[in-house]
ROMARKE-618506 format. One record per residue (C-alpha): residue number from 1; x, y, z. Coordinates in steps of 0.02 Angstrom, whole numbers, plus 32768, in hexadecimal, padded with zeros to 4 digits. Example, Ala and Ser with C-alpha at 12.3 -4.5 7.8 and 13.67 -1.06 7.14 Angstrom:
<atoms>
    n    px    py    pz
    1  8267  7F1F  8186
    2  82AC  7FCB  8165
</atoms>
This chain:
<atoms>
    n    px    py    pz
    1  84A1  1A32  C5CB
    2  84A3  1AB6  C52F
    3  846C  1B66  C534
    4  8439  1B9C  C497
    5  845D  1C53  C47C
    6  83F5  1CAF  C3EE
    7  841D  1D65  C3D4
    8  837F  1DC5  C35D
    9  83AC  1E6C  C2DD
   10  82CD  1E83  C2D2
   11  828C  1EF8  C25F
   12  8287  1F98  C2A8
   13  81B2  1FA1  C27E
   14  81AE  1F1D  C2F8
   15  8133  1F52  C37D
   16  8140  1F23  C42C
   17  80A8  1EAB  C430
   18  8108  1E5E  C393
   19  81AB  1E36  C3EC
   20  813D  1E00  C483
   21  80CE  1D90  C41A
   22  8176  1D35  C3C1
   23  81B8  1D13  C45F
   24  8129  1CCA  C4AE
   25  8127  1C61  C409
   26  81E1  1C21  C43F
   27  81B1  1C0D  C506
   28  811E  1B97  C4D8
   29  81A6  1B1D  C471
   30  81DF  1AE6  C528
   31  811F  1AA9  C51C
   32  811A  1A1D  C482
   33  81ED  19FC  C48A
   34  823B  19A0  C517
   35  82E5  19BE  C53E
   36  82B5  1A89  C559
   37  82F9  1AA0  C5FA
   38  82C1  1B60  C605
   39  82AF  1C03  C59E
   40  82EA  1CB2  C5AA
   41  82C7  1D46  C541
   42  82E0  1DE9  C537
   43  8345  1E9C  C500
   44  83F9  1EB7  C514
   45  8415  1F12  C5A7
   46  84D1  1F11  C59E
   47  8521  1FB6  C5A9
   48  85BF  1F9A  C538
   49  855D  1FC6  C491
   50  85B4  1F29  C436
   51  8520  1EEA  C412
   52  8534  1F03  C344
   53  846C  1F12  C32E
   54  843B  1E70  C399
   55  83D1  1ECD  C417
   56  833F  1E3F  C441
   57  8366  1D8E  C451
   58  834D  1CD7  C4AA
   59  83A5  1C49  C506
   60  8373  1BA1  C519
   61  83AB  1B25  C5A6
   62  83A3  1A6F  C55B
   63  83C9  19D3  C5D2
   64  8439  199A  C544
   65  848B  19AC  C49C
   66  8412  1928  C44B
   67  8384  198F  C4A3
   68  83C9  1A33  C443
   69  83E0  19B6  C38D
   70  8327  197C  C39C
   71  82EC  1A2D  C3CB
   72  833E  1A66  C31E
   73  82F1  19FF  C2A8
   74  8247  19F7  C312
   75  81A5  1A56  C299
   76  816D  1AB1  C332
   77  8227  1B14  C330
   78  822D  1B1C  C275
   79  818E  1B77  C275
   80  81A7  1BE5  C2F8
   81  8276  1BF0  C2A2
   82  8220  1C16  C1F9
   83  81BA  1CA9  C25F
   84  8268  1CD8  C2A6
   85  82AF  1CEE  C1FA
   86  8240  1D4E  C1B9
   87  822E  1DCC  C255
   88  82E6  1DDB  C245
   89  8336  1E79  C1F2
   90  83A6  1E0C  C15A
   91  8340  1D89  C16F
   92  83F0  1CFA  C1A2
   93  8439  1DA5  C1C4
   94  83E6  1DD5  C235
   95  8404  1D42  C2B9
   96  84A2  1D12  C31E
   97  8492  1C5B  C35C
   98  850A  1C30  C3DE
   99  84F9  1B85  C455
  100  8575  1B41  C4CF
  101  858D  1AAD  C56A
  102  856E  1AED  C60C
</atoms>
């Protein structure tokens, strides 16, 4: 299994409703892309203060690296990815992606 972690530095002007809609679009990918086992999202709750401005995020659990790779090029993911990038402070610089094997 693969845990795909995405940490976001969203634009300060985003409302709570806009954030929720963005994360709901990520969660909806589970219904259309095979191999997604679970999706969780939320704000950073670490008391350490080491977030580097990445205060929101989500994680996607995939059944395999192949499922993750298929997700990366799936048109629905590409569309949601573009929406995420346009919602971050600095475009691609406003997100951090980290995958690891479970």
